C-alpha positions in Angstrom: 14.1 4.5 3.8 11.4 4.3 6.4 7.9 4.9 5.2 5.7 6.8 7.3 2.6 5.2 8.8 -0.7 4.9 7.1 -2.7 6.7 9.7 -1.8 9.3 12.5 -2.3 8.7 16.1 -4.9 11.4 16.1 -6.7 9.4 12.8 -6.6 6.3 15.5 -7.8 8.2 18.4 -10.9 9.4 16.1 -11.5 6.3 14.8 -11.7 4.6 18.3 -13.8 7.7 19.5 -11.2 8.6 22.5 -9.0 11.4 23.4 -5.5 11.1 21.7 -4.0 11.4 25.4 -5.9 8.3 26.4 -4.4 6.1 23.8 -1.2 3.7 25.3 2.3 4.9 24.4 2.4 1.9 22.0 -0.2 3.8 19.4 2.3 5.0 17.0 4.7 2.0 17.1 1.1 -0.2 16.4 0.4 2.0 13.7 4.0 1.5 12.1 3.8 -2.1 12.5 0.2 -2.3 10.9 1.3 -0.2 8.2 4.0 -2.3 7.2 2.2 -5.3 7.3 -0.4 -3.6 5.0 2.4 -2.5 2.6 3.9 -6.1 2.5 0.2 -7.5 1.8 -0.6 -5.0 -0.9 3.0 -4.9 -2.2 2.5 -1.0 -2.7 3.9 1.7 -0.3 0.9 4.2 -1.2 3.3 7.0 -1.8 3.8 9.0 -5.2 7.1 8.5 -6.7 8.8 9.0 -10.0 10.6 5.7 -11.5 12.7 5.0 -14.7 12.6 1.3 -15.7 14.2 -0.1 -18.9 11.4 -2.1 -20.9 11.2 -4.0 -24.1 8.0 -3.2 -25.7 5.5 -6.4 -27.1 3.9 -5.3 -30.3 4.7 -1.9 -29.6 3.2 -1.7 -26.1 4.4 -1.8 -22.7 2.5 -1.9 -19.3 3.8 -0.1 -16.6 4.2 -2.1 -13.2 3.4 0.6 -10.7 -0.1 1.9 -10.1 -1.7 4.2 -10.7 0.2 6.0 -13.4 -0.2 9.6 -13.1 2.0 10.8 -15.9 4.5 9.0 -18.6 7.5 11.8 -18.1 9.9 10.5 -20.9 10.5 7.6 -23.2 14.0 7.4 -24.7 16.2 5.0 -26.1 20.0 5.6 -25.7 19.0 9.2 -24.5 17.1 10.0 -27.4 13.3 10.7 -26.8 11.0 8.2 -28.6 7.7 8.8 -29.8 4.8 7.5 -27.3 1.5 7.6 -26.3 0.1 6.9 -22.8 -3.6 5.4 -22.5 -5.3 6.0 -19.3 -8.4 3.5 -20.0 -6.1 0.7 -21.1 -3.0 1.4 -18.9 -1.0 0.9 -21.8 1.9 2.7 -23.4 2.6 2.7 -27.0 6.0 3.2 -28.3 7.4 3.2 -31.7 10.0 0.3 -32.4 10.8 -3.0 -30.9 13.9 -2.4 -29.0 14.4 -1.6 -25.2 13.4 1.8 -24.1 13.8 3.5 -20.6 10.4 5.0 -19.3 10.3 7.6 -16.5 6.9 8.1 -15.2 5.2 9.2 -11.9 3.0 6.7 -9.9 1.2 6.5 -6.9 -1.2 8.1 -4.6 -1.1 11.6 -3.6 -2.5 10.6 -0.5 -3.3 7.2 1.2 -6.9 5.8 -0.3 -9.4 6.1 2.6 -10.2 2.2 2.5 -6.5 1.5 3.2 -6.6 3.9 6.1 -9.5 2.2 7.4 -7.9 -1.3 7.5 -4.8 0.6 9.1 -7.1 1.8 11.7 -9.1 -1.2 12.3 -6.0 -3.5 12.8 -4.2 -1.1 15.2 -7.6 -0.9 16.9 -7.5 -4.4 17.4 -3.9 -5.0 18.7 -4.6 -1.8 21.3 -8.0 -3.5 22.3 -6.3 -6.8 23.1 -2.7 -5.9 24.0 -2.1 -9.5 25.8 -3.4 -11.5 22.9 -5.8 -13.1 25.0 -8.1 -15.9 23.6 -10.5 -15.4 26.4 -10.4 -14.1 30.2 -12.4 -14.5 33.0 -12.9 -12.3 36.0 -15.5 -13.4 38.4 -18.9 -13.8 36.7 -17.7 -12.1 33.4 -16.2 -13.8 30.8 -15.0 -12.6 27.7 -13.9 -14.1 24.2 -11.8 -12.7 21.5 -12.2 -13.4 18.1 -9.1 -14.8 16.5 -8.4 -11.8 14.4 -7.7 -9.7 17.5 -4.6 -12.1 18.2 -1.4 -10.3 17.1 -1.2 -7.7 14.5 -2.8 -9.6 11.7 -5.0 -8.8 8.8 -8.6 -10.5 8.7 -9.5 -12.1 5.1 -11.7 -9.7 4.5 -8.7 -6.7 4.8 -6.5 -8.7 2.7 -9.2 -9.1 0.1 -9.8 -5.5 0.2 -5.7 -4.8 -0.3 -5.9 -7.1 -3.3 -7.1 -4.4 -5.5 -3.8 -2.4 -4.5 -1.2 -5.3 -5.4 0.9 -4.7 -8.4 0.2 -6.7 -11.4 3.8 -7.2 -12.5 7.1 -7.6 -11.0 9.6 -4.7 -11.0 13.2 -6.0 -11.9 16.1 -4.4 -13.4 17.0 -5.3 -16.9 20.3 -4.6 -18.1 
Protein backbone atom coordinates (compact mmCIF):
# COMPACT_ATOMS: atom_id res chain seq x y z
CA UNK A 1 0.00 0.00 0.00
CA UNK A 2 1.43 3.34 -1.06
CA UNK A 3 1.30 5.81 1.79
CA UNK A 4 0.47 9.48 1.22
CA UNK A 5 3.21 12.06 1.72
CA UNK A 6 3.42 13.61 5.18
CA UNK A 7 2.95 17.09 3.70
CA UNK A 8 1.51 18.54 0.50
CA UNK A 9 3.14 20.57 -2.24
CA UNK A 10 1.04 23.54 -1.08
CA UNK A 11 2.40 23.05 2.46
CA UNK A 12 5.92 23.04 1.02
CA UNK A 13 5.31 26.22 -0.99
CA UNK A 14 4.00 27.96 2.12
CA UNK A 15 6.98 26.72 4.14
CA UNK A 16 9.39 28.03 1.50
CA UNK A 17 7.34 31.23 1.07
CA UNK A 18 6.98 30.81 -2.68
CA UNK A 19 4.09 30.38 -5.09
CA UNK A 20 3.26 26.66 -5.58
CA UNK A 21 3.63 27.12 -9.34
CA UNK A 22 7.28 28.11 -8.93
CA UNK A 23 8.30 24.84 -7.25
CA UNK A 24 10.12 22.35 -9.47
CA UNK A 25 8.17 19.42 -10.93
CA UNK A 26 10.11 17.14 -8.58
CA UNK A 27 8.53 18.70 -5.45
CA UNK A 28 5.83 15.99 -5.11
CA UNK A 29 8.26 13.10 -5.59
CA UNK A 30 10.70 14.76 -3.16
CA UNK A 31 7.95 14.88 -0.52
CA UNK A 32 7.20 11.19 -1.20
CA UNK A 33 10.86 10.20 -0.74
CA UNK A 34 11.36 12.36 2.34
CA UNK A 35 8.15 10.95 3.85
CA UNK A 36 9.41 7.39 3.31
CA UNK A 37 12.71 8.27 5.02
CA UNK A 38 10.87 9.81 7.97
CA UNK A 39 8.52 6.82 8.33
CA UNK A 40 11.48 4.45 8.29
CA UNK A 41 13.37 6.48 10.90
CA UNK A 42 10.32 6.86 13.15
CA UNK A 43 9.09 3.30 12.52
CA UNK A 44 5.65 4.85 12.32
CA UNK A 45 3.33 5.47 9.37
CA UNK A 46 1.41 8.32 11.07
CA UNK A 47 -2.00 6.99 10.03
CA UNK A 48 -5.03 5.97 12.08
CA UNK A 49 -5.59 2.21 11.77
CA UNK A 50 -7.30 -0.71 13.46
CA UNK A 51 -5.12 -3.73 14.21
CA UNK A 52 -5.73 -7.15 15.74
CA UNK A 53 -2.85 -8.83 17.58
CA UNK A 54 -2.57 -11.98 19.64
CA UNK A 55 -0.79 -11.48 22.94
CA UNK A 56 -0.17 -13.39 26.13
CA UNK A 57 -0.65 -11.28 29.26
CA UNK A 58 2.22 -11.03 31.69
CA UNK A 59 0.80 -10.87 35.20
CA UNK A 60 -2.54 -9.79 33.71
CA UNK A 61 -1.04 -6.93 31.69
CA UNK A 62 -0.57 -6.44 27.95
CA UNK A 63 1.43 -3.56 26.48
CA UNK A 64 0.19 -2.63 23.01
CA UNK A 65 3.06 -1.86 20.63
CA UNK A 66 1.44 0.73 18.36
CA UNK A 67 0.94 4.32 19.53
CA UNK A 68 -1.03 6.27 20.31
CA UNK A 69 -3.82 3.90 21.29
CA UNK A 70 -7.17 5.57 20.57
CA UNK A 71 -9.40 2.74 21.77
CA UNK A 72 -9.40 -0.94 22.65
CA UNK A 73 -12.28 -2.28 20.56
CA UNK A 74 -12.34 -5.96 21.55
CA UNK A 75 -10.47 -8.51 23.62
CA UNK A 76 -11.36 -12.15 22.98
CA UNK A 77 -10.10 -15.61 23.81
CA UNK A 78 -11.17 -18.23 21.26
CA UNK A 79 -13.83 -15.81 20.02
CA UNK A 80 -15.32 -15.24 23.48
CA UNK A 81 -15.16 -11.70 24.94
CA UNK A 82 -12.73 -11.28 27.84
CA UNK A 83 -13.08 -8.76 30.67
CA UNK A 84 -10.51 -6.02 30.22
CA UNK A 85 -9.63 -2.49 31.21
CA UNK A 86 -7.48 -0.01 29.26
CA UNK A 87 -5.55 2.54 31.31
CA UNK A 88 -4.70 5.61 29.21
CA UNK A 89 -2.20 6.96 31.73
CA UNK A 90 0.00 3.87 31.96
CA UNK A 91 -0.86 2.62 28.44
CA UNK A 92 -1.55 -0.85 29.80
CA UNK A 93 -4.33 -3.28 29.02
CA UNK A 94 -5.45 -5.29 32.03
CA UNK A 95 -7.06 -8.66 31.20
CA UNK A 96 -8.31 -11.59 33.20
CA UNK A 97 -6.45 -14.89 32.90
CA UNK A 98 -3.00 -15.67 31.60
CA UNK A 99 -3.75 -17.32 28.25
CA UNK A 100 -3.31 -15.66 24.86
CA UNK A 101 -5.99 -13.23 23.77
CA UNK A 102 -6.80 -11.41 20.55
CA UNK A 103 -6.82 -7.65 20.98
CA UNK A 104 -8.43 -5.39 18.38
CA UNK A 105 -7.52 -1.76 18.89
CA UNK A 106 -7.49 1.54 17.04
CA UNK A 107 -4.22 3.47 17.05
CA UNK A 108 -2.33 6.18 15.24
CA UNK A 109 -2.91 9.78 14.32
CA UNK A 110 -5.99 11.44 12.83
CA UNK A 111 -3.57 13.92 11.25
CA UNK A 112 0.20 14.01 10.99
CA UNK A 113 1.73 15.76 14.05
CA UNK A 114 2.97 19.27 13.28
CA UNK A 115 6.56 18.58 14.26
CA UNK A 116 6.68 15.62 11.86
CA UNK A 117 5.28 17.79 9.07
CA UNK A 118 7.98 20.38 9.87
CA UNK A 119 10.71 17.72 9.54
CA UNK A 120 9.26 16.63 6.19
CA UNK A 121 9.08 20.20 4.89
CA UNK A 122 12.57 21.09 6.10
CA UNK A 123 14.11 17.97 4.56
CA UNK A 124 12.27 18.54 1.25
CA UNK A 125 13.37 22.18 1.21
CA UNK A 126 16.99 21.11 1.68
CA UNK A 127 16.75 18.74 -1.29
CA UNK A 128 15.05 21.30 -3.53
CA UNK A 129 17.48 24.07 -2.50
CA UNK A 130 20.49 21.95 -3.46
CA UNK A 131 19.25 19.56 -6.20
CA UNK A 132 22.75 18.79 -7.48
CA UNK A 133 24.03 17.80 -4.02
CA UNK A 134 26.79 20.38 -4.18
CA UNK A 135 29.16 20.85 -1.28
CA UNK A 136 30.49 24.13 -2.65
CA UNK A 137 30.07 26.21 -5.77
CA UNK A 138 31.85 29.31 -7.01
CA UNK A 139 30.75 31.70 -9.72
CA UNK A 140 33.16 34.57 -10.23
CA UNK A 141 33.78 36.25 -6.89
CA UNK A 142 30.80 34.56 -5.21
CA UNK A 143 31.39 31.30 -3.35
CA UNK A 144 28.66 29.32 -1.58
CA UNK A 145 29.33 26.41 0.77
CA UNK A 146 26.44 24.14 1.73
CA UNK A 147 26.14 22.35 5.04
CA UNK A 148 26.61 18.58 4.94
CA UNK A 149 22.90 18.11 5.83
CA UNK A 150 21.89 19.65 2.48
CA UNK A 151 23.48 16.82 0.54
CA UNK A 152 20.98 14.16 -0.42
CA UNK A 153 17.56 13.42 1.06
CA UNK A 154 18.75 12.78 4.59
CA UNK A 155 17.72 13.73 8.08
CA UNK A 156 19.79 15.83 10.45
CA UNK A 157 20.57 14.55 13.94
CA UNK A 158 18.01 17.02 15.32
CA UNK A 159 15.38 15.52 12.96
CA UNK A 160 16.24 11.98 14.10
CA UNK A 161 16.08 13.03 17.75
CA UNK A 162 12.65 14.60 17.25
CA UNK A 163 11.32 11.50 15.46
CA UNK A 164 12.62 9.26 18.26
CA UNK A 165 9.57 10.02 20.39
CA UNK A 166 7.32 8.50 17.72
CA UNK A 167 9.15 5.16 17.49
CA UNK A 168 7.34 2.01 18.50
CA UNK A 169 8.46 0.68 21.83
CA UNK A 170 7.89 -2.98 20.95
CA UNK A 171 8.32 -5.02 17.81
CA UNK A 172 5.14 -6.24 16.17
CA UNK A 173 5.25 -9.90 15.31
CA UNK A 174 2.78 -12.56 14.46
CA UNK A 175 2.29 -15.23 17.10
CA UNK A 176 0.51 -18.42 16.15
